[in-house]
Structure formats: C-alpha cells, structure tokens
C-alpha positions as CSV (number, residue, x, y, z in Angstrom):
1,X,66.3,-62.5,32.1
2,X,62.9,-62.0,30.8
3,X,60.3,-64.6,30.9
4,X,58.3,-65.2,27.7
5,X,55.3,-67.0,29.3
6,X,54.1,-67.2,32.9
7,X,55.9,-70.1,34.4
8,X,58.3,-70.6,31.5
9,X,62.0,-71.4,31.7
10,X,64.1,-68.3,31.6
11,X,66.1,-68.0,28.2
12,X,69.7,-67.4,28.2
13,X,71.1,-64.2,26.4
14,X,74.6,-65.6,26.2
15,X,76.4,-68.8,26.0
16,X,80.1,-69.7,27.3
17,X,82.3,-71.7,24.9
18,X,85.8,-72.6,25.8
19,X,88.6,-73.2,23.4
20,X,92.1,-74.6,24.4
21,X,95.3,-75.7,22.7
22,X,97.5,-77.8,25.0
23,X,101.2,-77.9,24.6
24,X,101.6,-75.5,21.7
25,X,103.9,-72.7,21.3
26,X,102.5,-69.2,20.7
27,X,99.2,-70.4,22.3
28,X,97.8,-67.0,23.1
29,X,98.3,-65.8,19.5
30,X,97.0,-68.9,17.9
31,X,94.0,-69.3,20.1
32,X,92.9,-65.8,20.0
33,X,93.3,-65.5,16.2
34,X,91.6,-68.8,15.6
35,X,88.6,-68.0,17.7
36,X,88.4,-64.3,16.0
37,X,88.4,-65.8,12.7
38,X,86.0,-68.6,13.3
39,X,83.4,-66.4,15.0
40,X,83.7,-63.5,12.4
41,X,83.1,-65.9,9.5
42,X,80.6,-68.1,10.9
43,X,78.3,-66.0,12.9
44,X,79.5,-62.4,12.0
45,X,76.3,-60.6,13.0
46,X,76.4,-61.8,16.7
47,X,78.4,-60.0,19.4
48,X,81.0,-62.0,21.4
49,X,83.6,-61.3,23.8
50,X,87.0,-63.3,23.9
51,X,89.0,-63.6,27.1
52,X,92.4,-65.5,27.2
53,X,93.7,-67.4,30.3
54,X,97.3,-68.2,30.3
55,X,97.6,-68.6,34.1
56,X,96.7,-72.3,34.2
57,X,98.4,-75.5,33.0
58,X,96.0,-75.6,30.1
59,X,95.9,-72.2,28.3
60,X,92.5,-71.4,27.0
61,X,90.0,-68.8,25.9
62,X,86.4,-68.1,26.9
63,X,84.0,-67.0,24.3
64,X,80.8,-65.3,25.6
65,X,78.5,-65.4,22.6
66,X,75.3,-63.3,22.7
67,X,72.4,-65.4,21.2
68,X,70.1,-62.6,20.6
69,X,70.9,-60.2,17.7
70,X,70.5,-56.4,17.7
71,X,66.9,-57.0,16.2
72,X,65.8,-59.3,19.1
73,X,66.0,-62.5,16.9
74,X,67.4,-65.6,18.7
75,X,69.9,-67.8,16.8
76,X,70.3,-71.6,17.6
77,X,74.2,-71.9,18.3
78,X,74.0,-75.7,17.8
79,X,73.0,-75.1,14.1
80,X,75.2,-72.1,13.4
81,X,78.4,-73.0,15.1
C-alpha cells in the first residue's frame, strides 16, 4: 500500500463488508441478489467482489469493495453506503 506522506498511515484500497440472513430459505440466492442489486445501484462505479459462505451455521456474503476508482479518486464508504 502506498504511503502518501512520510510517516503517514497506510490507506486501505479495499474494505470488507459482511451481509447475513439467518434462518431464511433460499439464503444464497437472496443474499447474493440483494448484495448485487444494492452495490450496483448505490455505488455503481466501484469494483467489488462478492463471495458467499454457506458452510457455517450463519450463511453470509463477504463483499470486498475497492475504495479507489479507476481514476484514482477515493470514495468515503460511510457517506456512499
């Protein structure tokens, strides 16, 4: 990760967000469809990867969201999500 100033804290390039729906039928379809819809609508210019985990007691999706766009501009996920 690049440092922007000497001694400055490293800036993250991605953030990890977890979504889960406990005790629902068709969990994988519902979670992945909901996550895809939300991220494509709310922050459509950012790249993200979605991974579903159904091998635990609590099925969930991990979203890895890139916080730097293709032009190098950073987003503030707290304001956009």
